[in-house]
N, C-alpha and C positions, 0 to 999 in steps of 0.2 A: 250660249253666253251664261245662263244662270247655272247651266250645269259644271261649268269651269270654276265658277266661284265657291260652289257647293264643293267640288273637287278639293280647290284649294284650302277651305276652310278645314275640309275633315284631314287633310295632309298636315294642317298646321297644327290641329289638336292631337293628332297622334305624335307627331314630333315632340310637342311640349309634354305630354305624357311621358315619351321615352327619356327625355332629358331631366326630368323631375328626381329622379333616386341619384342620378349623378351631382345633382347641384344640393341635394338636402344631406349629403355626408358630413360628418364632423371634420372639422379641420384639426388634424393631429399635426404636433411639432414635429419637424423631419430631423433624424438623427443625424448629425455631423459624422461624416466619413472618417475623419481623422482624430475622433475623441478617443482619448486613451481608454485603454480597457482595465479593469481591476486586476492587480497582479492575483495569479494563481498562487493557490496555497499547496504546497509540495504534500504529496500523498502520506508521507512518513509522520509530516506533523499532524494531519488529519487523524491517522491512527493514533499517535501519541495523546492527542488532546481528546479522542474518544473514550480509551481504555486506561490510559496511564502506563500501559507496556510497550517495552521495546524489544526488538528481536534482532541477533546477531547469529552469525556462524562465523567459526573461528577453531584455532587451533591451543589445545591445553598447553600452556608454558608451565603450570605446575599446580599441585593441589596442597592443601593443608588440611588433614582429616580432623586436627583437635579442634579447628574454627569451623570446618565443613564449608572451606571455601576453594575457589578455584580462580588461576589467573587465566586469563583467555586474549589470546591476540588476534584481532580481527581487522578488517579493509573498511575505513570509513570511507563510503563514496563522496558524501557530501564535500568532506575536506580532501579527498584524495589522498589519504596516507593512512599508514598502517597503524592501529592503536591496540593498547593494552588494558583490560577491566577485571576489576577484582569481582567476581559473581559468589555470592553466598546462597547454600543450599540448605533450605529449612524443612522441618516436618510436613508442610503442605505443599513441597516441591513433587511435580509429577515427574518421575524417571524412567526414561523409556532405554530400552536394550542394555541397563545394567542397573543394579540393586543398591550400592552405595557408594560414595565419594570415593572410597578404598579402591575399588576397581579402576578409577581412572589413572591413566598413564600419561606421561608428557608425549606430545605428538598425537592423541588423540583428537580427532574432529568432532565438534560439538555444535549443536543448534540448541540455541537458548532463548527463551521470553523470560524475560524479567521486568520488575518495576523499581524503581527509587523509592526508597522508604527510608525516612530520618538519614538520610546521607548514605547509606547500604544499598547496594544492588541485590535485591532478592529475588532469586530465580523462581519462577512459576512451572516452567517446563524446561527439562534438559533432556537431549536427546543425543546418543552416542552413535556416530556413523561407524557401522561396523563394516570391513572389508569384506567382500566375499571372495573366498579362495579362486587363486588363476586357474587357468586351464592346466598349468603344468603342475601345480601342487596337486589338483585334483587326480591328474594321470598318475603322478607319482604314488599317492595314497592308494590308488587302484590296484598298482603294481606290486604292492607290497603284501 
């Protein structure tokens, strides 16, 4: 009989030791399932906030060599509409696939990184998309 009492006491002590860690945890507030989440910040706004630069890809509508500026039509995905913006090229602008604004033609496609400074859109980088010759043009050139 003493043996059962000792086994019972040992079992009670072991169970008490096993339960102690579960009872000693901090009570943390439970998050509500239906609590509203903070609104996400669009990636384009984050990029603008960090660097102050914007990027567009569009078609040259016209250019003015005397003011070193070009008019570019692009699609604004935020507002779901086509827009036209005036971009100025200065001495610090990096040019890719052309050497001066005189080489631009209406209808050229350009990729532009720019910043708005003092009400002007100053280009940081302008890249003109060059069309690769089609297979027909290459074949006709080879035949000549």
